[in-house]
C-alpha positions as YAML, in Angstrom:
chain: A
units: angstrom
residues:
- id: 1
  name: UNK
  ca: [-7.52, 4.92, -24.50]
- id: 2
  name: UNK
  ca: [-7.93, 5.38, -28.51]
- id: 3
  name: UNK
  ca: [-10.76, 8.30, -28.53]
- id: 4
  name: UNK
  ca: [-11.51, 9.56, -31.63]
- id: 5
  name: UNK
  ca: [-13.32, 12.86, -31.38]
- id: 6
  name: UNK
  ca: [-16.88, 11.77, -31.70]
- id: 7
  name: UNK
  ca: [-16.64, 9.98, -29.00]
- id: 8
  name: UNK
  ca: [-15.84, 12.20, -26.78]
- id: 9
  name: UNK
  ca: [-17.52, 12.72, -23.29]
- id: 10
  name: UNK
  ca: [-18.64, 15.97, -22.19]
- id: 11
  name: UNK
  ca: [-16.58, 16.89, -18.59]
- id: 12
  name: UNK
  ca: [-20.53, 16.85, -16.87]
- id: 13
  name: UNK
  ca: [-21.28, 13.97, -18.33]
- id: 14
  name: UNK
  ca: [-17.80, 12.32, -17.31]
- id: 15
  name: UNK
  ca: [-18.11, 13.54, -13.33]
- id: 16
  name: UNK
  ca: [-21.83, 11.55, -13.79]
- id: 17
  name: UNK
  ca: [-20.27, 8.44, -14.57]
- id: 18
  name: UNK
  ca: [-17.65, 8.22, -12.38]
- id: 19
  name: UNK
  ca: [-19.77, 9.45, -8.99]
- id: 20
  name: UNK
  ca: [-22.07, 6.34, -9.96]
- id: 21
  name: UNK
  ca: [-19.10, 4.06, -9.51]
- id: 22
  name: UNK
  ca: [-19.69, 0.28, -10.66]
- id: 23
  name: UNK
  ca: [-18.30, -3.05, -10.89]
- id: 24
  name: UNK
  ca: [-14.82, -2.37, -12.40]
- id: 25
  name: UNK
  ca: [-11.45, -4.16, -13.41]
- id: 26
  name: UNK
  ca: [-8.39, -2.89, -11.53]
- id: 27
  name: UNK
  ca: [-5.38, -2.81, -13.62]
- id: 28
  name: UNK
  ca: [-1.95, -2.49, -11.18]
- id: 29
  name: UNK
  ca: [1.53, -3.34, -12.35]
- id: 30
  name: UNK
  ca: [3.91, -5.68, -10.50]
- id: 31
  name: UNK
  ca: [7.08, -5.12, -9.31]
- id: 32
  name: UNK
  ca: [8.19, -7.50, -11.77]
- id: 33
  name: UNK
  ca: [6.71, -5.60, -14.57]
- id: 34
  name: UNK
  ca: [3.76, -7.99, -15.41]
- id: 35
  name: UNK
  ca: [0.17, -6.75, -15.05]
- id: 36
  name: UNK
  ca: [-2.43, -7.73, -12.34]
- id: 37
  name: UNK
  ca: [-5.95, -7.44, -12.65]
- id: 38
  name: UNK
  ca: [-8.88, -7.81, -10.46]
- id: 39
  name: UNK
  ca: [-12.28, -7.52, -10.90]
- id: 40
  name: UNK
  ca: [-14.14, -5.34, -8.00]
- id: 41
  name: UNK
  ca: [-17.09, -3.20, -6.93]
- id: 42
  name: UNK
  ca: [-16.08, 0.18, -6.85]
- id: 43
  name: UNK
  ca: [-17.44, 3.39, -4.97]
- id: 44
  name: UNK
  ca: [-16.18, 7.14, -5.56]
- id: 45
  name: UNK
  ca: [-15.47, 9.14, -2.60]
- id: 46
  name: UNK
  ca: [-15.85, 12.61, -3.82]
- id: 47
  name: UNK
  ca: [-14.49, 14.35, -0.69]
- id: 48
  name: UNK
  ca: [-11.06, 12.20, -1.38]
- id: 49
  name: UNK
  ca: [-11.43, 12.41, -5.17]
- id: 50
  name: UNK
  ca: [-10.70, 8.59, -5.30]
- id: 51
  name: UNK
  ca: [-12.35, 5.29, -6.15]
- id: 52
  name: UNK
  ca: [-12.50, 2.51, -3.22]
- id: 53
  name: UNK
  ca: [-13.02, -0.88, -2.92]
- id: 54
  name: UNK
  ca: [-11.68, -3.94, -1.30]
- id: 55
  name: UNK
  ca: [-9.30, -7.17, -2.18]
- id: 56
  name: UNK
  ca: [-9.14, -10.36, -0.65]
- id: 57
  name: UNK
  ca: [-6.01, -10.49, 1.76]
- id: 58
  name: UNK
  ca: [-4.24, -13.75, 0.00]
- id: 59
  name: UNK
  ca: [-4.78, -11.46, -3.42]
- id: 60
  name: UNK
  ca: [-1.07, -9.93, -3.94]
- id: 61
  name: UNK
  ca: [-2.21, -6.66, -5.99]
- id: 62
  name: UNK
  ca: [-3.10, -4.70, -2.75]
- id: 63
  name: UNK
  ca: [0.97, -5.36, -2.13]
- id: 64
  name: UNK
  ca: [1.59, -3.26, -5.03]
- id: 65
  name: UNK
  ca: [1.53, 0.00, -3.29]
- id: 66
  name: UNK
  ca: [4.85, 0.05, -1.80]
- id: 67
  name: UNK
  ca: [8.07, 1.83, -2.57]
- id: 68
  name: UNK
  ca: [9.12, 0.32, -5.99]
- id: 69
  name: UNK
  ca: [5.25, 0.54, -7.53]
- id: 70
  name: UNK
  ca: [3.81, 3.65, -5.68]
- id: 71
  name: UNK
  ca: [4.79, 5.97, -8.80]
- id: 72
  name: UNK
  ca: [3.25, 3.68, -11.20]
- id: 73
  name: UNK
  ca: [-0.18, 4.59, -11.91]
- id: 74
  name: UNK
  ca: [-2.86, 1.58, -11.83]
- id: 75
  name: UNK
  ca: [-6.14, 2.16, -14.06]
- id: 76
  name: UNK
  ca: [-9.78, 1.27, -12.98]
- id: 77
  name: UNK
  ca: [-11.83, 0.47, -16.00]
- id: 78
  name: UNK
  ca: [-15.61, 0.47, -15.75]
- id: 79
  name: UNK
  ca: [-17.76, -0.64, -18.33]
- id: 80
  name: UNK
  ca: [-21.43, 1.20, -18.92]
- id: 81
  name: UNK
  ca: [-24.09, 0.19, -21.47]
- id: 82
  name: UNK
  ca: [-22.77, -2.19, -24.41]
- id: 83
  name: UNK
  ca: [-24.57, -3.81, -27.58]
- id: 84
  name: UNK
  ca: [-23.84, -5.25, -30.85]
- id: 85
  name: UNK
  ca: [-25.56, -3.51, -33.58]
- id: 86
  name: UNK
  ca: [-26.61, -5.04, -36.90]
- id: 87
  name: UNK
  ca: [-26.09, -3.33, -39.95]
- id: 88
  name: UNK
  ca: [-29.87, -4.44, -40.81]
- id: 89
  name: UNK
  ca: [-30.65, -1.25, -38.18]
- id: 90
  name: UNK
  ca: [-29.60, 1.17, -40.82]
- id: 91
  name: UNK
  ca: [-32.02, 2.85, -43.41]
- id: 92
  name: UNK
  ca: [-28.69, 3.66, -45.25]
- id: 93
  name: UNK
  ca: [-28.16, 0.15, -45.70]
- id: 94
  name: UNK
  ca: [-31.51, -0.76, -47.62]
- id: 95
  name: UNK
  ca: [-30.33, 2.27, -50.20]
- id: 96
  name: UNK
  ca: [-26.39, 1.39, -50.28]
- id: 97
  name: UNK
  ca: [-25.63, -1.87, -48.92]
- id: 98
  name: UNK
  ca: [-22.13, -0.32, -47.68]
- id: 99
  name: UNK
  ca: [-22.87, -1.02, -43.97]
- id: 100
  name: UNK
  ca: [-21.35, -3.50, -41.69]
- id: 101
  name: UNK
  ca: [-21.68, -4.41, -37.91]
- id: 102
  name: UNK
  ca: [-20.26, -2.58, -34.99]
- id: 103
  name: UNK
  ca: [-20.32, -2.54, -31.53]
- id: 104
  name: UNK
  ca: [-21.89, 0.40, -29.24]
- id: 105
  name: UNK
  ca: [-20.50, 0.94, -25.42]
- id: 106
  name: UNK
  ca: [-19.47, 3.17, -23.37]
- id: 107
  name: UNK
  ca: [-16.16, 3.09, -20.85]
- id: 108
  name: UNK
  ca: [-14.76, 4.68, -18.06]
- id: 109
  name: UNK
  ca: [-10.59, 4.59, -17.53]
- id: 110
  name: UNK
  ca: [-10.18, 6.23, -13.98]
- id: 111
  name: UNK
  ca: [-5.86, 6.66, -13.07]
- id: 112
  name: UNK
  ca: [-4.80, 7.07, -10.38]
- id: 113
  name: UNK
  ca: [-2.12, 6.12, -7.55]
- id: 114
  name: UNK
  ca: [-3.09, 2.91, -5.35]
- id: 115
  name: UNK
  ca: [-2.93, 2.96, -1.67]
- id: 116
  name: UNK
  ca: [-4.08, 0.16, 0.96]
- id: 117
  name: UNK
  ca: [-5.93, 0.19, 3.92]
- id: 118
  name: UNK
  ca: [-5.39, -2.41, 6.93]
- id: 119
  name: UNK
  ca: [-7.26, -0.19, 9.44]
- id: 120
  name: UNK
  ca: [-10.20, -2.18, 10.63]
- id: 121
  name: UNK
  ca: [-12.67, 0.99, 11.25]
- id: 122
  name: UNK
  ca: [-11.82, 1.91, 7.40]
- id: 123
  name: UNK
  ca: [-12.54, -1.50, 6.46]
- id: 124
  name: UNK
  ca: [-15.64, -1.39, 8.39]
- id: 125
  name: UNK
  ca: [-17.12, 1.62, 7.14]
- id: 126
  name: UNK
  ca: [-16.28, 0.80, 3.78]
- id: 127
  name: UNK
  ca: [-18.24, -2.44, 3.45]
- id: 128
  name: UNK
  ca: [-21.05, -0.79, 5.61]
- id: 129
  name: UNK
  ca: [-20.79, 2.06, 3.11]
- id: 130
  name: UNK
  ca: [-20.44, -0.44, -0.31]
- id: 131
  name: UNK
  ca: [-23.80, -2.44, 1.12]
- id: 132
  name: UNK
  ca: [-25.89, 0.57, 1.91]
- id: 133
  name: UNK
  ca: [-25.58, 1.76, -1.91]
- id: 134
  name: UNK
  ca: [-26.60, -1.61, -3.16]
- id: 135
  name: UNK
  ca: [-29.09, -2.64, -0.67]
- id: 136
  name: UNK
  ca: [-30.75, 0.86, -1.14]
- id: 137
  name: UNK
  ca: [-34.09, 0.29, -2.82]
- id: 138
  name: UNK
  ca: [-34.56, -2.86, -1.47]
- id: 139
  name: UNK
  ca: [-38.14, -3.51, 0.29]
- id: 140
  name: UNK
  ca: [-36.12, -5.32, 3.40]
- id: 141
  name: UNK
  ca: [-31.82, -3.67, 2.80]
- id: 142
  name: UNK
  ca: [-29.41, -6.32, 4.51]
- id: 143
  name: UNK
  ca: [-27.22, -3.88, 7.15]
- id: 144
  name: UNK
  ca: [-23.84, -5.00, 8.06]
- id: 145
  name: UNK
  ca: [-24.79, -5.04, 11.76]
- id: 146
  name: UNK
  ca: [-27.36, -7.54, 10.67]
- id: 147
  name: UNK
  ca: [-24.49, -9.89, 11.14]
- id: 148
  name: UNK
  ca: [-23.26, -11.02, 14.60]
- id: 149
  name: UNK
  ca: [-20.23, -9.09, 15.22]
- id: 150
  name: UNK
  ca: [-17.65, -11.58, 15.95]
- id: 151
  name: UNK
  ca: [-18.60, -12.71, 12.29]
- id: 152
  name: UNK
  ca: [-18.20, -9.42, 10.56]
- id: 153
  name: UNK
  ca: [-14.84, -9.52, 12.60]
- id: 154
  name: UNK
  ca: [-13.81, -12.34, 11.25]
- id: 155
  name: UNK
  ca: [-14.71, -11.22, 7.45]
- id: 156
  name: UNK
  ca: [-12.98, -7.79, 7.90]
- id: 157
  name: UNK
  ca: [-9.24, -9.55, 8.81]
- id: 158
  name: UNK
  ca: [-9.83, -11.68, 4.89]
- id: 159
  name: UNK
  ca: [-9.81, -8.73, 3.40]
- id: 160
  name: UNK
  ca: [-7.50, -5.32, 2.63]
- id: 161
  name: UNK
  ca: [-8.94, -1.95, 1.63]
- id: 162
  name: UNK
  ca: [-7.77, -0.04, -1.69]
- id: 163
  name: UNK
  ca: [-7.89, 3.29, -2.40]
- id: 164
  name: UNK
  ca: [-7.28, 5.01, -5.97]
- id: 165
  name: UNK
  ca: [-6.31, 8.53, -5.70]
- id: 166
  name: UNK
  ca: [-7.34, 9.89, -8.91]
- id: 167
  name: UNK
  ca: [-5.09, 11.49, -11.51]
- id: 168
  name: UNK
  ca: [-6.85, 11.64, -14.50]
- id: 169
  name: UNK
  ca: [-10.19, 10.30, -15.97]
- id: 170
  name: UNK
  ca: [-10.96, 9.22, -19.69]
- id: 171
  name: UNK
  ca: [-14.23, 8.58, -20.59]
- id: 172
  name: UNK
  ca: [-15.62, 7.07, -24.09]
- id: 173
  name: UNK
  ca: [-19.17, 6.63, -25.43]
- id: 174
  name: UNK
  ca: [-19.22, 4.85, -29.01]
- id: 175
  name: UNK
  ca: [-22.74, 4.98, -29.42]
- id: 176
  name: UNK
  ca: [-22.81, 5.65, -33.54]
- id: 177
  name: UNK
  ca: [-22.22, 9.16, -33.32]
- id: 178
  name: UNK
  ca: [-20.35, 8.44, -36.56]
- id: 179
  name: UNK
  ca: [-23.89, 7.73, -38.68]
- id: 180
  name: UNK
  ca: [-26.69, 9.78, -39.86]
- id: 181
  name: UNK
  ca: [-29.30, 10.85, -37.66]
- id: 182
  name: UNK
  ca: [-31.86, 8.33, -39.38]
- id: 183
  name: UNK
  ca: [-29.67, 5.56, -39.16]
- id: 184
  name: UNK
  ca: [-28.68, 6.62, -35.59]
- id: 185
  name: UNK
  ca: [-32.85, 6.58, -35.22]
- id: 186
  name: UNK
  ca: [-32.47, 3.10, -36.73]
- id: 187
  name: UNK
  ca: [-30.34, 1.84, -34.36]
- id: 188
  name: UNK
  ca: [-32.34, 3.04, -30.97]
- id: 189
  name: UNK
  ca: [-35.75, 1.70, -32.47]
- id: 190
  name: UNK
  ca: [-33.94, -1.66, -33.11]
- id: 191
  name: UNK
  ca: [-32.36, -1.75, -29.53]
- id: 192
  name: UNK
  ca: [-35.38, -1.27, -28.09]
- id: 193
  name: UNK
  ca: [-36.95, -4.25, -29.29]
- id: 194
  name: UNK
  ca: [-33.88, -6.42, -27.95]
- id: 195
  name: UNK
  ca: [-32.39, -8.07, -24.58]
- id: 196
  name: UNK
  ca: [-32.06, -5.54, -21.80]
- id: 197
  name: UNK
  ca: [-28.76, -4.89, -22.20]
- id: 198
  name: UNK
  ca: [-30.00, -3.61, -25.65]
- id: 199
  name: UNK
  ca: [-32.69, -1.69, -24.33]
- id: 200
  name: UNK
  ca: [-30.26, -0.19, -21.72]
- id: 201
  name: UNK
  ca: [-27.80, 0.89, -25.02]
- id: 202
  name: UNK
  ca: [-30.87, 2.48, -26.80]
- id: 203
  name: UNK
  ca: [-32.24, 4.33, -23.54]
- id: 204
  name: UNK
  ca: [-28.46, 5.76, -23.12]
- id: 205
  name: UNK
  ca: [-28.54, 6.77, -26.82]
- id: 206
  name: UNK
  ca: [-31.59, 8.76, -25.93]
- id: 207
  name: UNK
  ca: [-30.37, 10.35, -23.17]
- id: 208
  name: UNK
  ca: [-27.54, 11.64, -24.87]
- id: 209
  name: UNK
  ca: [-29.76, 13.16, -27.50]
- id: 210
  name: UNK
  ca: [-28.46, 10.40, -30.16]
- id: 211
  name: UNK
  ca: [-32.29, 9.60, -31.22]
- id: 212
  name: UNK
  ca: [-33.30, 12.13, -33.69]
- id: 213
  name: UNK
  ca: [-36.30, 10.44, -35.12]
...
């Protein structure tokens, strides 16, 4: 990942982003040299320092963990907040007109070795944890055990677990750090009036101390 110094993320913030996991894009080299990409929810497992998820059994990507590809790195790309930034948000634009549009965003790139899991107990524990993670906070959270056991067993036959054993993590936060304090404040104020995605980006800028107004 191209990572200018001003867009680097602290180790503490990187660890926080990793622990959240999220919906990401898993990229794995295939034996023929091509790249296989699957979008899927991922959970961070602190005990094994890995990301875990699952793929549909017909998806060939889980098979790219054998002898020919085991030494090749896969990467999971987990997007964070993002928003378009108009030059109109910059106070400096009113003074010099020297401003162009940009895009603010966060991204987490997690590199590692991919393993496949076809053990039924592993899969059930994984989907239960994944479900509990995303159902938490709901007034009546759904649980895997709510469905008939025979149905769950048949569903588990259709998936294969994957585990990305992490070798390195690179986080990037491009949030106008290269602009003046006044311009950053202008961006925050502008994004706060926008869509939910824009508001989330503004909130992230504030959380990182980039709102100096």
